[in-house]
N, C-alpha and C positions, 0 to 999 in steps of 0.2 A: 839112017842117022847121018846128018850133015857134018862132015869132018871139020870144015872151016868154022862152022857154028860152034862146034865143041871146043876148038882152039880159042875162039873169041871168049867163050865162057871161062876158060882156064885163065886167060889174061885178066878178065873181070874179077875172077876169084882172087888172084894174087893181090890186086889193088885193094879189094874189099877187106881181105884179111889184114893187110898191113895197116889199113885205116884205123883199126882199133888199138894200134900201138902208138898212134900219134898222140901227142900231149895236149894240143889245143883243139877246141871245137872246130875252128876254121880249117885246120889241117885234116881233121876227120872228115868234114864236109867235102873238102877238095878231093880227097882220095875216094870217097864214096861216089862223088860225081863221075870221076874217071872210071870207076868200076861199073857204075850204072850204064855208062855209055857203051862199054864193051858187052855188058849183058843185054842191053837193048838190041844191039846188032846180032848177037848170038841167038836170042829168042826170035828175032825176025827171020833168020835163016832156018830156025827150027819150026817156024810157023806156030809159035806158042803165043797167040794173040793177047790173052789177058796180061801176060808178062811183058809183052812189047808195050802195050798201052801204059801199064803201071810204071815201067822204067822211064817212059817219057815224062810222066808226072814226077817221078823221083828226081829227074834232071832239073825240072823247074823248081821243085821243092828245095833241093839242095842249093840252088843258086839264090833263091829268095832268102833262105836262112843264112847263107854265106855272107850276103851283102846287107843283111838286116842291121848290123852295127854301124854301117856307113850311111845308109839311107833311112831316114826316120820313117818314111811312109811304109817301109818294109817291116818295121817293128810292130805294126798294129796286130793285136791278137786275132783279128778277123782272118788273117792269112792262114792260121792254123786250121780254121774251120773251112775255108775255101779249098785248101789243099786236101783236107780229109774228104770233103765232098767230091773233089776232082778224082782222087784215088778210088773212091768207092764207085763212082760212075765209070771211070776208065776201065777198072777191073771187071765191072759188070757187063760191059759190052761183049766180051768174048766168052762169057760163062756158058759152058756146054755140059759140064758134069760137076759133081761135088768137089773134086780136087781143084777146080778152077776158082772156087770161093776162098781157098786157103791163102793165096797171095793178097787178096783183098783184106782179109783179117790181119795178115802180117803187115800190110802197108799201113794200117791204122796204128799199130804199135810203132812201126818205123817212123811214121810222120810225127807222132807225138814225141818220140825219142829225139829226132833231129831238131825239134823245136826247143828242147831243153837247153838251157844255158850252161848247166854244170855237166862237164864231160862224163863223170861217172853215172849220173842219172841217165844220160844219153845211152851209155853202154848197157846199163841195167835194163832199160826198156827195150833195147834191141834184142835182149834175150827172149822177148815175146814174139819177135819178128822171125827169127831164124828157124825155129821148128816148123812154122807154117810153110816157109819156102823150101825147107828140106823135104817135107812130104810131097809138096807139089813137084819139085825137081825130080823126084823118084818116078813120078807118073809121066813126065814129058818124053823121054828122059833127057836130062842135062847133066852130063858127067861133071863138068866144071861147077855147075850149080849145086850138085849134091856135095861134092868135096868142099866147096866154098862154105856152105852152111855148117858142116861139121867143124871145119876149122874156124869159122866165125864164132861159134859158141865157145870154142877153146880160147880163141884170141880175146874175146870179150871178157871172159873170166880172168885171163892173165892180165889184161889191161885194168880191170877193176882192182886187182890186188896190187899191181905196179903203182897205180895212181890213187891209192887210198887217201881220201880227204873229203872235205865238204859234208861230213856226216854219213856218207854212203861208204860202207866198209871202212870207216875211219880207223886209223892206227890206234893201238892202245886199247 
């Protein structure tokens, strides 16, 4: 087990967990980008190739969705499909066993979630992402990844209730 890789995953975990407590979509995307950067480096050191490739796609995805409100050409719905295909292809490159498929499934949920404009819909769809990564991280093993997904699920649920609006878990 690579100690430095595990430390990087814990930093990624902290950034990712905090992201779901951010109020705006842009803040969530920014924190997710920072977290994905640390996870990419962690998985690189742990030689977990599907996760390395997928986190590379996540960095690109998050930057595209972050700037989509500022650059009209990034708002085109085709980006969702391009990024979904990129995630599926990137994750497929390193598949060696059944657990390697789980991050691909999770990345589909995560990509659709990050595409959402409403923050609580983003949080809700990320609940489909975390269990896939949790099981995968148990097989790597990535201590930070495991803890991250457990706390992500908790943080997402807390965030959903904190920011009840827009018809998703609406107050009243």
